N, C-alpha and C positions, 0 to 999 in steps of 0.2 A: 670084668676083676671089680673086683668091690677094697676101697683106699679105708682105711681107718684115720681118724682123727687124733695126731698124740696128742696129747693132754700132760701138759706140764704141772707140773706140782703147783700145789697150792701158793699163792703169796711170793712168788717169783718176779711179779712185777712191782713189787708195794716200793723198792726203794726208785723207783722213776715217775714218784709221781709229782706232776707240776705245781703251780704257787695255787691256793683257793683266792677264792673270788677276794675277799679282806685283806690280805695277802697285798693283792693285787692294788685295790684301793689305798691302802696306805701308802703301800712307794708311790705311788702316782702323786698321793696327794704332797707327799717329801719333796720329789722333785720337783713338785709347783712352785711349793714355799720356798724352795734353796731360786728355782729360774726368778723368781717375784724380786726375792732379794738382791741377787745378781743385776737384776734387769734397776732396781730402785737404787741400786748406790753406781750404777749407769750411769743411770740422768741425770743422779745427785750430781757428779761429780763433772757430766758438764754442764748442768747451768751454772755452776758455782766456775767453772775455765769460761763458761761463755761472759757471767759478770767480771770475772776476773779482767777478759778480753778486754770487755767494753769499759773497763774504768781505767784501763790505760789507756786504751783510744780517746777519751776524754780525756786524761791529763794531759797526751800528747797534745791534740790539738789546743787545749788551754795553754801548753806553753808554748806553741809556734804562735796564737794569740799575744799570748806577753812580749814576745819578741818582737811583732810587728807593729804593737801602738807601744814598744819603749823606746825604738828603732823612728818613728816616725814622730815622738816626743824632742829625741833630741837632735833628729832634722830639723824640725819646727822653726819657719823663718831663716831658714838660711838661703838665700840667693848670691851666690857664690862672695864678697867681700862684704855683703849687704845684710845686714840684717834686722828683720825687723825690728824685733824688741826697743834697737838702738836709733829707733827714727819716728817723726810724725807723718801724718798724713799728705802734709805740705812736702813731703822728699816724692813723692806719685808723682810723678810727670802724668801719665794718663793710665785712664783705667777704666776701659771700656764698656766692665761686666758690670752689671746692677751689682751696686754699693752693697744692700743689703742680701745679695748672693753670696752665697759659702764657696764662690771661686775670687771672691772681688777681695784685694790685698786690704783694701779699706774695710774697716766694723763699722756698722751705722749709729753715729752719737759717739764716736769714740778719738778722740785727736789723735793719740800715740798708733801705732801699726798692731797690732796682736794676730800672732802664727796661731793663736787658738780658737775653738769657736766652739759652742753648744746651736743646738736646733732639735726644737719642736718636731719639725717639719721638714726632711730632707727632699720631699717630695719626687718620693720614684714610685712608677708608675706601677699598679699593684703590691707595693709593700704596706701591711700597716707595721704602723710604728708602734712601739711599748716606752716610753721616757723619751727621754732626750738623748740627740746624737752627739758625739764625738768627733770633733772637727781639725786635720793637722792641716795646713800648708807649707810648700818652700819649695827651692826647683833645681831640678836634677838634671846634667850636662850629662845626655846619652845620647843627643842629635838625631830624638826625635819629634822635637818641637814642629807644631805647624801653627796656620795665620789663628789658628781658634785656643793652642793651648804655650804661645810660646810670651816667654818675660825676658827682658832684658835689664839686667844691671851693670850701677860702677859703685864703687864703696859708699857713694853719698847720696845717690839715683838710682830710681824703681819704675819700670815699665811694663804696660802690660797691654801694649797695643794690639787687642782683636781683632783678625779681621785683616790684618797686611802680615805676610811672611817675612823675617828678617835671617838675614841667608851670610851676612859677614857686618866685621868689626864695623866699619863704615858707617851702613844702613841704622846699626844699633846706637851709635855716637847720635847718628841722627833725632835716634827718637829721644833720645834723653836728655836732646835737645844742647850738647856740648861738640864742640870744633877742637878740646885743649889735647891734644896731640898724645902728651902726655898720662892722659888716660886709658889710651890703648892697651894696657897692658892690666887693666882692672876691671876692663870691658868682659861680662859675658852674660851667653846667650842661651838660656835653658826651657825648658822644659816647668811647666807649674804643672805642680805636682799636687792635688786635694785629695783627702783620705780623711773618709766618712767613718763611722763603729756606727753602729746600732740597733737595738735588742728588737726583734718583728718578726714577722711573719708574712712567706713569702709560702701562695697555695698552702700545702701543707707541713711545710718545712719551719719551723720553730729554734731561732737561737741569736745568735750575733752572726751579725753579716758587718762586711766590710765593700765599703763604697768606693769605687776612683773614677776621679773624672778624666773623661776617653780626648778620643781625638775631634770627636764632634764637638768638644765643649759642657758634653753634659756626661750624669751619670755612664754611667761602665754597668754591665750586668753585677751582681754581686756577688760575692764569696761565702759560700756556709763559712764561719771557720767553726762557731761551737753550736752542736746539738744543745736544744733542751732548756737553753739558758730563757730566761723568764723575766730577768731584771736587770738593769744597767745603773749604778749610780756610780757620781763622779765627785771627789772632791777635790777641791782645787790648793793648793799650796803655793803663800802668798810667803817671803821674804819681808820681815818687818826688823827696822832699826830704829835706837833711839831717836827720835825728834830732837833736831838740834832747836836749841832756847836757852837764854839767859832772863836770870838762871838755870842753871839746871834744875827740872822739878824732880820730884823726892814722892812714889817712885817714879821712875821716869816715863814720860808717855812715847809710844812707837806707831811709827808712821809704814805704808810701803817705799821700798826704797832697797838700796846696795849701802853697805860700809865702804866707804870712803878712806884710804891710805892713815889720817886724822883720827875715824874714828878705830883703829886698834887696841884691843881689852876690853870694845863696848861688849852689852850683851847683843848677841844673835838671837831673834827669834823666829818662827814659823806658826804661820795662821792655819791652819786646817778650815774649809768651807766647803760647802755643798750648794754655794752661791755663787755661781760665774759673773766677776765684777765687767760689768755693760757701764758704768760712770764716764761722763765725759774725761775724768784723768784716771782711768784707767792703765794699769802696768800687764805684762804679763806675766802670768802666774809662777814659782819656780818649780813647779810640778804639779802634776797631778795622779789621783791613786783612782784608780776605774775595780769597782767592788761589782764581782758576777755572783747573781743567786739562781740558783737553777730548780727555785722550790719544794726544793727536799730537803730532809734532816742533817745531810750530811754537815760539816765542822769542820773546815779546811785550815780558814786564818781567819783573822781577829781584822777589824781595821783601826783607823788610829777614833772611832768612835761607839769601840767598845763591843761592836754588834760582832756575830760570825757571819761568816757567807762562802760561800760554795770556792770565793778566788779570790784573792788581792792582786792588783798589780799595780807593783809603787816603777813611774816613768820621769825622770830628770826632763825639763823642757829649755832648750839651749836659749840661752840669753834671756831666760824668768828674771823680771826684776832690771833689767841690765843688766846681771852678772852672768856673761857669757862663761861657759862650758863649767856653768854649776853643778857640783855633787851631792846629792842630798843623802 
């Protein structure tokens, strides 16, 4: 039996033709352009978001660093009722720490006790320091002092008997060289707190670091406060008052000091300087201005020297120039 092929009319498949190769290529090209535009927008948005998060993180780190520096400055010199800025080295009963050490109560060559210091080399192994470090010291009553960190004081004397533990008031009185029972309420047994801020590099990490006196009487492991900080400048703020003179000079002359009751109405000035006063008659500065620079073109805060820095921190030092609790 023979089968015949049924042939449909010509042109019956014309409506089922597919894309031509040219149309397919054009459609593919347009799709690739759209995908590239979407991908580019995504990656650009992601980069912007990452940059924004990095800036927010850096700003948060800077705020945390500012909080620590301001707190340390305000507490500097406070050992119970003993304020270092109001006393001289003769009020130190004992200080077994080497005098030019950052852990000493005394500053080399200075008659008064200064709770702030600077150091070109804090001597931490593996730390490459850039510029000078800013150091604060004070006492804290947290019960964690040991034979290498204990400091005892009353309102007129202070002692750092390193190497011996002090656990009660009678031992503290003995270290201070007093047997006056009326002084018991003024005796403080404290942990010597010494904190240093320095810019430098440890390994691959560069930035602003904070060092603390540890239980062994040496610098403990540093804390990286702010990354990518390349420079720290410190300007010291000293209070000036009119120099007593008879007869008064015109214009008036100014000296470091604190206004007395009889100075009411006299003009008070502040001197900003990048030179720490380490002369024999030096006094505690009233405050510090810490200027941090990241080496970028970021312009955030102007300083007292009219230059632009990445960040500026102003901090009042407790008892600066013997003016207790001064607010700048």
